[in-house]
FIMIZA-535005 format. One record per residue (C-alpha): x, z, y; residue number from 1; residue in three letters. Coordinates in nm, 2 decimals, always signed. Layout:
N
{X->X Z->Z Y->Y n->NUM res->ala} .
...
// end
This chain:
280
{X->+1.69 Z->-5.48 Y->-1.65 n->1 res->met} .
{X->+2.01 Z->-5.32 Y->-1.53 n->2 res->ser} .
{X->+1.99 Z->-5.03 Y->-1.77 n->3 res->gly} .
{X->+1.94 Z->-4.79 Y->-1.50 n->4 res->arg} .
{X->+1.64 Z->-4.56 Y->-1.53 n->5 res->thr} .
{X->+1.45 Z->-4.48 Y->-1.22 n->6 res->arg} .
{X->+1.34 Z->-4.12 Y->-1.21 n->7 res->val} .
{X->+1.06 Z->-4.02 Y->-0.98 n->8 res->arg} .
{X->+1.09 Z->-3.66 Y->-0.86 n->9 res->val} .
{X->+0.78 Z->-3.47 Y->-0.76 n->10 res->tyr} .
{X->+0.80 Z->-3.17 Y->-0.54 n->11 res->arg} .
{X->+0.56 Z->-2.89 Y->-0.62 n->12 res->ala} .
{X->+0.32 Z->-2.81 Y->-0.34 n->13 res->gly} .
{X->+0.30 Z->-2.46 Y->-0.19 n->14 res->pro} .
{X->+0.01 Z->-2.35 Y->-0.40 n->15 res->phe} .
{X->+0.17 Z->-2.48 Y->-0.71 n->16 res->ala} .
{X->+0.47 Z->-2.26 Y->-0.63 n->17 res->arg} .
{X->+0.23 Z->-1.97 Y->-0.57 n->18 res->ala} .
{X->+0.09 Z->-2.02 Y->-0.92 n->19 res->gly} .
{X->+0.44 Z->-2.03 Y->-1.06 n->20 res->gln} .
{X->+0.51 Z->-1.69 Y->-0.90 n->21 res->val} .
{X->+0.20 Z->-1.55 Y->-1.08 n->22 res->val} .
{X->+0.32 Z->-1.69 Y->-1.41 n->23 res->val} .
{X->+0.67 Z->-1.54 Y->-1.35 n->24 res->asp} .
{X->+0.53 Z->-1.20 Y->-1.28 n->25 res->val} .
{X->+0.31 Z->-1.21 Y->-1.59 n->26 res->leu} .
{X->+0.60 Z->-1.34 Y->-1.80 n->27 res->thr} .
{X->+0.83 Z->-1.07 Y->-1.67 n->28 res->trp} .
{X->+0.57 Z->-0.79 Y->-1.66 n->29 res->arg} .
{X->+0.79 Z->-0.57 Y->-1.88 n->30 res->his} .
{X->+1.07 Z->-0.59 Y->-1.63 n->31 res->leu} .
{X->+0.82 Z->-0.49 Y->-1.35 n->32 res->val} .
{X->+0.73 Z->-0.18 Y->-1.55 n->33 res->val} .
{X->+1.10 Z->-0.09 Y->-1.61 n->34 res->gln} .
{X->+1.20 Z->-0.15 Y->-1.25 n->35 res->leu} .
{X->+0.90 Z->+0.07 Y->-1.13 n->36 res->ala} .
{X->+1.02 Z->+0.35 Y->-1.37 n->37 res->arg} .
{X->+1.37 Z->+0.31 Y->-1.25 n->38 res->ala} .
{X->+1.25 Z->+0.34 Y->-0.89 n->39 res->glu} .
{X->+1.06 Z->+0.66 Y->-0.97 n->40 res->leu} .
{X->+1.36 Z->+0.81 Y->-1.16 n->41 res->arg} .
{X->+1.60 Z->+0.72 Y->-0.87 n->42 res->arg} .
{X->+1.39 Z->+0.89 Y->-0.61 n->43 res->glu} .
{X->+1.32 Z->+1.19 Y->-0.84 n->44 res->asn} .
{X->+1.67 Z->+1.24 Y->-0.95 n->45 res->ala} .
{X->+1.77 Z->+1.61 Y->-0.94 n->46 res->arg} .
{X->+1.42 Z->+1.71 Y->-0.83 n->47 res->leu} .
{X->+1.25 Z->+1.97 Y->-1.04 n->48 res->val} .
{X->+0.90 Z->+1.89 Y->-0.93 n->49 res->leu} .
{X->+0.95 Z->+1.51 Y->-0.93 n->50 res->gly} .
{X->+0.65 Z->+1.32 Y->-0.80 n->51 res->asp} .
{X->+0.48 Z->+1.64 Y->-0.68 n->52 res->leu} .
{X->+0.71 Z->+1.63 Y->-0.38 n->53 res->trp} .
{X->+0.54 Z->+1.31 Y->-0.28 n->54 res->trp} .
{X->+0.22 Z->+1.50 Y->-0.20 n->55 res->ile} .
{X->+0.41 Z->+1.78 Y->-0.02 n->56 res->ala} .
{X->+0.43 Z->+1.57 Y->+0.29 n->57 res->asp} .
{X->+0.05 Z->+1.51 Y->+0.33 n->58 res->pro} .
{X->-0.01 Z->+1.88 Y->+0.24 n->59 res->leu} .
{X->+0.22 Z->+2.00 Y->+0.52 n->60 res->leu} .
{X->+0.07 Z->+1.74 Y->+0.76 n->61 res->gln} .
{X->-0.27 Z->+1.87 Y->+0.67 n->62 res->met} .
{X->-0.16 Z->+2.23 Y->+0.77 n->63 res->val} .
{X->-0.02 Z->+2.11 Y->+1.10 n->64 res->val} .
{X->-0.32 Z->+1.90 Y->+1.20 n->65 res->tyr} .
{X->-0.56 Z->+2.17 Y->+1.09 n->66 res->thr} .
{X->-0.38 Z->+2.42 Y->+1.32 n->67 res->val} .
{X->-0.36 Z->+2.16 Y->+1.60 n->68 res->leu} .
{X->-0.73 Z->+2.07 Y->+1.59 n->69 res->val} .
{X->-0.88 Z->+2.41 Y->+1.50 n->70 res->ser} .
{X->-0.66 Z->+2.64 Y->+1.70 n->71 res->val} .
{X->-0.51 Z->+2.44 Y->+1.99 n->72 res->val} .
{X->-0.81 Z->+2.21 Y->+2.06 n->73 res->phe} .
{X->-1.06 Z->+2.46 Y->+1.92 n->74 res->gln} .
{X->-1.27 Z->+2.20 Y->+1.75 n->75 res->arg} .
{X->-1.43 Z->+2.30 Y->+1.42 n->76 res->thr} .
{X->-1.54 Z->+2.09 Y->+1.13 n->77 res->leu} .
{X->-1.64 Z->+2.23 Y->+0.79 n->78 res->pro} .
{X->-1.35 Z->+2.22 Y->+0.54 n->79 res->asp} .
{X->-1.14 Z->+2.03 Y->+0.79 n->80 res->tyr} .
{X->-0.82 Z->+2.06 Y->+0.57 n->81 res->pro} .
{X->-1.00 Z->+1.85 Y->+0.30 n->82 res->leu} .
{X->-1.13 Z->+1.61 Y->+0.57 n->83 res->phe} .
{X->-0.77 Z->+1.54 Y->+0.67 n->84 res->val} .
{X->-0.61 Z->+1.55 Y->+0.33 n->85 res->leu} .
{X->-0.86 Z->+1.30 Y->+0.18 n->86 res->ser} .
{X->-0.73 Z->+1.04 Y->+0.44 n->87 res->ala} .
{X->-0.36 Z->+1.15 Y->+0.45 n->88 res->leu} .
{X->-0.30 Z->+1.08 Y->+0.09 n->89 res->ile} .
{X->-0.41 Z->+0.71 Y->+0.08 n->90 res->pro} .
{X->-0.25 Z->+0.66 Y->+0.42 n->91 res->trp} .
{X->+0.08 Z->+0.79 Y->+0.29 n->92 res->lys} .
{X->+0.05 Z->+0.56 Y->-0.01 n->93 res->ala} .
{X->-0.02 Z->+0.27 Y->+0.23 n->94 res->leu} .
{X->+0.26 Z->+0.34 Y->+0.47 n->95 res->ala} .
{X->+0.52 Z->+0.41 Y->+0.19 n->96 res->thr} .
{X->+0.42 Z->+0.09 Y->+0.01 n->97 res->ser} .
{X->+0.48 Z->-0.11 Y->+0.33 n->98 res->val} .
{X->+0.81 Z->+0.06 Y->+0.42 n->99 res->thr} .
{X->+0.95 Z->+0.07 Y->+0.07 n->100 res->ser} .
{X->+0.83 Z->-0.29 Y->-0.01 n->101 res->gly} .
{X->+1.00 Z->-0.42 Y->+0.30 n->102 res->ala} .
{X->+1.34 Z->-0.34 Y->+0.14 n->103 res->thr} .
{X->+1.25 Z->-0.45 Y->-0.21 n->104 res->ala} .
{X->+1.49 Z->-0.75 Y->-0.20 n->105 res->ile} .
{X->+1.76 Z->-0.63 Y->+0.04 n->106 res->thr} .
{X->+1.77 Z->-0.29 Y->-0.14 n->107 res->gly} .
{X->+1.85 Z->-0.46 Y->-0.47 n->108 res->asn} .
{X->+2.10 Z->-0.70 Y->-0.33 n->109 res->glu} .
{X->+2.35 Z->-0.66 Y->-0.61 n->110 res->arg} .
{X->+2.11 Z->-0.75 Y->-0.89 n->111 res->ile} .
{X->+1.96 Z->-1.04 Y->-0.69 n->112 res->val} .
{X->+2.31 Z->-1.19 Y->-0.66 n->113 res->arg} .
{X->+2.42 Z->-1.13 Y->-1.02 n->114 res->gln} .
{X->+2.12 Z->-1.17 Y->-1.24 n->115 res->leu} .
{X->+1.87 Z->-1.45 Y->-1.30 n->116 res->ala} .
{X->+1.51 Z->-1.34 Y->-1.29 n->117 res->phe} .
{X->+1.21 Z->-1.41 Y->-1.06 n->118 res->pro} .
{X->+1.26 Z->-1.21 Y->-0.74 n->119 res->arg} .
{X->+0.89 Z->-1.15 Y->-0.71 n->120 res->ser} .
{X->+0.91 Z->-0.87 Y->-0.97 n->121 res->val} .
{X->+1.10 Z->-0.66 Y->-0.72 n->122 res->leu} .
{X->+0.82 Z->-0.61 Y->-0.46 n->123 res->pro} .
{X->+0.57 Z->-0.58 Y->-0.75 n->124 res->met} .
{X->+0.78 Z->-0.30 Y->-0.90 n->125 res->ala} .
{X->+0.79 Z->-0.11 Y->-0.56 n->126 res->arg} .
{X->+0.41 Z->-0.15 Y->-0.54 n->127 res->met} .
{X->+0.37 Z->-0.03 Y->-0.89 n->128 res->gly} .
{X->+0.58 Z->+0.28 Y->-0.82 n->129 res->ala} .
{X->+0.37 Z->+0.37 Y->-0.51 n->130 res->gln} .
{X->+0.05 Z->+0.31 Y->-0.71 n->131 res->leu} .
{X->+0.17 Z->+0.57 Y->-0.96 n->132 res->trp} .
{X->+0.25 Z->+0.82 Y->-0.69 n->133 res->arg} .
{X->-0.09 Z->+0.77 Y->-0.54 n->134 res->leu} .
{X->-0.25 Z->+0.84 Y->-0.87 n->135 res->ala} .
{X->-0.06 Z->+1.16 Y->-0.91 n->136 res->val} .
{X->-0.14 Z->+1.27 Y->-0.56 n->137 res->ala} .
{X->-0.51 Z->+1.20 Y->-0.61 n->138 res->leu} .
{X->-0.51 Z->+1.41 Y->-0.93 n->139 res->val} .
{X->-0.35 Z->+1.70 Y->-0.74 n->140 res->val} .
{X->-0.61 Z->+1.66 Y->-0.46 n->141 res->met} .
{X->-0.90 Z->+1.68 Y->-0.71 n->142 res->val} .
{X->-0.74 Z->+1.99 Y->-0.86 n->143 res->ala} .
{X->-0.72 Z->+2.15 Y->-0.52 n->144 res->leu} .
{X->-1.08 Z->+2.05 Y->-0.45 n->145 res->met} .
{X->-1.19 Z->+2.22 Y->-0.78 n->146 res->ala} .
{X->-1.00 Z->+2.53 Y->-0.67 n->147 res->leu} .
{X->-1.08 Z->+2.55 Y->-0.30 n->148 res->leu} .
{X->-1.38 Z->+2.33 Y->-0.24 n->149 res->trp} .
{X->-1.57 Z->+2.32 Y->-0.57 n->150 res->pro} .
{X->-1.90 Z->+2.24 Y->-0.39 n->151 res->glu} .
{X->-1.76 Z->+1.89 Y->-0.30 n->152 res->arg} .
{X->-1.68 Z->+1.79 Y->-0.66 n->153 res->ile} .
{X->-1.91 Z->+1.51 Y->-0.77 n->154 res->ser} .
{X->-1.92 Z->+1.22 Y->-1.01 n->155 res->leu} .
{X->-1.84 Z->+1.00 Y->-0.71 n->156 res->his} .
{X->-1.48 Z->+1.09 Y->-0.75 n->157 res->leu} .
{X->-1.47 Z->+0.83 Y->-1.03 n->158 res->leu} .
{X->-1.46 Z->+0.58 Y->-0.75 n->159 res->trp} .
{X->-1.10 Z->+0.69 Y->-0.66 n->160 res->leu} .
{X->-0.93 Z->+0.46 Y->-0.92 n->161 res->pro} .
{X->-1.13 Z->+0.17 Y->-0.79 n->162 res->val} .
{X->-1.03 Z->+0.24 Y->-0.44 n->163 res->leu} .
{X->-0.66 Z->+0.26 Y->-0.55 n->164 res->gly} .
{X->-0.69 Z->-0.09 Y->-0.71 n->165 res->ile} .
{X->-0.85 Z->-0.22 Y->-0.39 n->166 res->val} .
{X->-0.57 Z->-0.08 Y->-0.19 n->167 res->gln} .
{X->-0.31 Z->-0.24 Y->-0.42 n->168 res->phe} .
{X->-0.47 Z->-0.58 Y->-0.39 n->169 res->val} .
{X->-0.50 Z->-0.55 Y->-0.01 n->170 res->phe} .
{X->-0.14 Z->-0.45 Y->+0.04 n->171 res->leu} .
{X->+0.02 Z->-0.69 Y->-0.20 n->172 res->leu} .
{X->+0.03 Z->-1.00 Y->+0.02 n->173 res->pro} .
{X->+0.17 Z->-0.80 Y->+0.32 n->174 res->phe} .
{X->+0.44 Z->-0.65 Y->+0.10 n->175 res->val} .
{X->+0.54 Z->-0.98 Y->-0.05 n->176 res->leu} .
{X->+0.58 Z->-1.14 Y->+0.30 n->177 res->val} .
{X->+0.77 Z->-0.84 Y->+0.44 n->178 res->leu} .
{X->+1.01 Z->-0.82 Y->+0.15 n->179 res->ser} .
{X->+1.11 Z->-1.18 Y->+0.20 n->180 res->ala} .
{X->+1.11 Z->-1.17 Y->+0.58 n->181 res->ala} .
{X->+1.34 Z->-0.87 Y->+0.58 n->182 res->thr} .
{X->+1.60 Z->-1.08 Y->+0.40 n->183 res->val} .
{X->+1.61 Z->-1.29 Y->+0.72 n->184 res->val} .
{X->+1.56 Z->-1.02 Y->+0.98 n->185 res->val} .
{X->+1.70 Z->-0.69 Y->+0.85 n->186 res->arg} .
{X->+1.56 Z->-0.50 Y->+1.15 n->187 res->asp} .
{X->+1.21 Z->-0.54 Y->+1.01 n->188 res->leu} .
{X->+1.26 Z->-0.25 Y->+0.77 n->189 res->ala} .
{X->+1.33 Z->-0.01 Y->+1.06 n->190 res->asn} .
{X->+1.06 Z->-0.16 Y->+1.27 n->191 res->leu} .
{X->+0.80 Z->-0.11 Y->+1.01 n->192 res->met} .
{X->+0.88 Z->+0.26 Y->+0.99 n->193 res->arg} .
{X->+0.80 Z->+0.30 Y->+1.36 n->194 res->his} .
{X->+0.49 Z->+0.08 Y->+1.33 n->195 res->val} .
{X->+0.35 Z->+0.29 Y->+1.05 n->196 res->met} .
{X->+0.41 Z->+0.61 Y->+1.25 n->197 res->arg} .
{X->+0.21 Z->+0.46 Y->+1.54 n->198 res->leu} .
{X->-0.06 Z->+0.32 Y->+1.32 n->199 res->ala} .
{X->-0.13 Z->+0.67 Y->+1.17 n->200 res->leu} .
{X->-0.29 Z->+0.77 Y->+1.50 n->201 res->tyr} .
{X->-0.48 Z->+0.45 Y->+1.53 n->202 res->leu} .
{X->-0.63 Z->+0.50 Y->+1.18 n->203 res->ser} .
{X->-0.92 Z->+0.73 Y->+1.09 n->204 res->pro} .
{X->-0.70 Z->+1.01 Y->+0.95 n->205 res->val} .
{X->-0.77 Z->+1.29 Y->+1.21 n->206 res->leu} .
{X->-1.11 Z->+1.15 Y->+1.28 n->207 res->tyr} .
{X->-1.37 Z->+0.93 Y->+1.12 n->208 res->ser} .
{X->-1.46 Z->+0.57 Y->+1.20 n->209 res->val} .
{X->-1.79 Z->+0.69 Y->+1.35 n->210 res->asp} .
{X->-1.62 Z->+0.95 Y->+1.57 n->211 res->gln} .
{X->-1.39 Z->+0.68 Y->+1.72 n->212 res->leu} .
{X->-1.67 Z->+0.42 Y->+1.77 n->213 res->val} .
{X->-1.87 Z->+0.67 Y->+1.97 n->214 res->glu} .
{X->-1.59 Z->+0.71 Y->+2.22 n->215 res->arg} .
{X->-1.48 Z->+0.36 Y->+2.28 n->216 res->val} .
{X->-1.65 Z->+0.05 Y->+2.44 n->217 res->pro} .
{X->-1.90 Z->-0.12 Y->+2.21 n->218 res->glu} .
{X->-1.69 Z->-0.44 Y->+2.17 n->219 res->ala} .
{X->-1.38 Z->-0.23 Y->+2.06 n->220 res->ile} .
{X->-1.60 Z->-0.02 Y->+1.83 n->221 res->gly} .
{X->-1.75 Z->-0.33 Y->+1.66 n->222 res->ala} .
{X->-1.40 Z->-0.48 Y->+1.61 n->223 res->ala} .
{X->-1.27 Z->-0.15 Y->+1.47 n->224 res->tyr} .
{X->-1.55 Z->-0.15 Y->+1.21 n->225 res->arg} .
{X->-1.39 Z->-0.47 Y->+1.07 n->226 res->leu} .
{X->-1.05 Z->-0.30 Y->+1.03 n->227 res->asn} .
{X->-0.98 Z->-0.31 Y->+0.65 n->228 res->pro} .
{X->-0.75 Z->-0.02 Y->+0.67 n->229 res->val} .
{X->-1.00 Z->+0.20 Y->+0.85 n->230 res->ala} .
{X->-1.28 Z->+0.11 Y->+0.61 n->231 res->leu} .
{X->-1.06 Z->+0.18 Y->+0.31 n->232 res->leu} .
{X->-0.95 Z->+0.52 Y->+0.43 n->233 res->ile} .
{X->-1.31 Z->+0.61 Y->+0.52 n->234 res->asp} .
{X->-1.40 Z->+0.50 Y->+0.16 n->235 res->gly} .
{X->-1.16 Z->+0.76 Y->+0.02 n->236 res->tyr} .
{X->-1.31 Z->+1.02 Y->+0.25 n->237 res->arg} .
{X->-1.67 Z->+0.93 Y->+0.15 n->238 res->asp} .
{X->-1.61 Z->+1.01 Y->-0.22 n->239 res->val} .
{X->-1.40 Z->+1.32 Y->-0.16 n->240 res->thr} .
{X->-1.52 Z->+1.50 Y->+0.16 n->241 res->tyr} .
{X->-1.88 Z->+1.37 Y->+0.17 n->242 res->tyr} .
{X->-1.93 Z->+1.34 Y->-0.21 n->243 res->ala} .
{X->-2.10 Z->+1.01 Y->-0.18 n->244 res->thr} .
{X->-2.03 Z->+0.66 Y->-0.30 n->245 res->ala} .
{X->-1.81 Z->+0.45 Y->-0.08 n->246 res->pro} .
{X->-1.96 Z->+0.20 Y->+0.15 n->247 res->asn} .
{X->-1.96 Z->-0.15 Y->+0.00 n->248 res->ala} .
{X->-1.76 Z->-0.28 Y->+0.30 n->249 res->ser} .
{X->-1.49 Z->-0.02 Y->+0.23 n->250 res->ala} .
{X->-1.41 Z->-0.21 Y->-0.09 n->251 res->met} .
{X->-1.52 Z->-0.56 Y->-0.05 n->252 res->leu} .
{X->-1.36 Z->-0.63 Y->+0.29 n->253 res->leu} .
{X->-1.00 Z->-0.51 Y->+0.20 n->254 res->pro} .
{X->-1.03 Z->-0.66 Y->-0.15 n->255 res->phe} .
{X->-1.15 Z->-0.99 Y->+0.00 n->256 res->gly} .
{X->-0.87 Z->-1.00 Y->+0.26 n->257 res->val} .
{X->-0.61 Z->-0.93 Y->+0.00 n->258 res->gly} .
{X->-0.73 Z->-1.20 Y->-0.23 n->259 res->leu} .
{X->-0.77 Z->-1.45 Y->+0.05 n->260 res->ala} .
{X->-0.41 Z->-1.39 Y->+0.18 n->261 res->leu} .
{X->-0.24 Z->-1.36 Y->-0.16 n->262 res->leu} .
{X->-0.20 Z->-1.74 Y->-0.24 n->263 res->pro} .
{X->-0.04 Z->-1.80 Y->+0.10 n->264 res->phe} .
{X->+0.19 Z->-1.49 Y->+0.06 n->265 res->ala} .
{X->+0.29 Z->-1.61 Y->-0.28 n->266 res->leu} .
{X->+0.36 Z->-1.96 Y->-0.16 n->267 res->ala} .
{X->+0.57 Z->-1.84 Y->+0.13 n->268 res->trp} .
{X->+0.76 Z->-1.60 Y->-0.09 n->269 res->phe} .
{X->+0.83 Z->-1.88 Y->-0.34 n->270 res->ala} .
{X->+0.96 Z->-2.10 Y->-0.06 n->271 res->ala} .
{X->+1.19 Z->-1.82 Y->+0.08 n->272 res->met} .
{X->+1.31 Z->-1.72 Y->-0.27 n->273 res->glu} .
{X->+1.53 Z->-2.02 Y->-0.29 n->274 res->arg} .
{X->+1.72 Z->-1.90 Y->+0.02 n->275 res->arg} .
{X->+1.78 Z->-1.54 Y->-0.10 n->276 res->phe} .
{X->+2.12 Z->-1.62 Y->-0.25 n->277 res->gly} .
{X->+2.26 Z->-1.76 Y->+0.07 n->278 res->lys} .
{X->+2.11 Z->-1.50 Y->+0.30 n->279 res->leu} .
{X->+2.21 Z->-1.19 Y->+0.10 n->280 res->leu} .
// end
């Protein structure tokens, strides 16, 4: 023998890399928590009310839409402000998670260049911060319900944390992909802000899924009933406005879509992560 040692190198497959991302996040979970706290402190700096300002936006939108529908269009619905607010809060959490998550890597360019840590913790931290804000907003909404609409308080409100977890799982693969893609195409961050504004009017915020389905062709209505975002928002409205348990599809479909896409999103993020240093 020549004394040379032949080394065989195996390249990890995409799903093996996805599994490694999961291991990294679990290993660095304390960093995820610290980054989420830092995100909250950064955005709440010099604000007396802190996270309560997060709910100010849907409350103001609730007033505007209530005036628009009730006064301008002269359409009435019992407790319409709650009808809108119960959908606006989860919608704002969804839209903010997407727009904030898109800049999770590019918005932390300095630490990505200088420190060695798994980059997957950055979008996870952004998601964690938005989940906290959603929780605070839901608590405020329940308090308003007890004050203004006590007849709609029910034990079905206990479904709200479950719906929040479903929303987190559903959004996670999209945020992972967007955060990595924005490193390559910086315009994606601005584009997603406009997409979210447009998507607001295509989602059942000012109206219910049933109201839309009644006014569109049957084929479009059937497809819309398979929209995970629409079903999820309607689930929030079921437990708040209608005081009933959410439809099973409102949880199972978004949760299933999120779980099905997550391995592919993790694998793609892991493949892109190796290029972050050159692209930033």
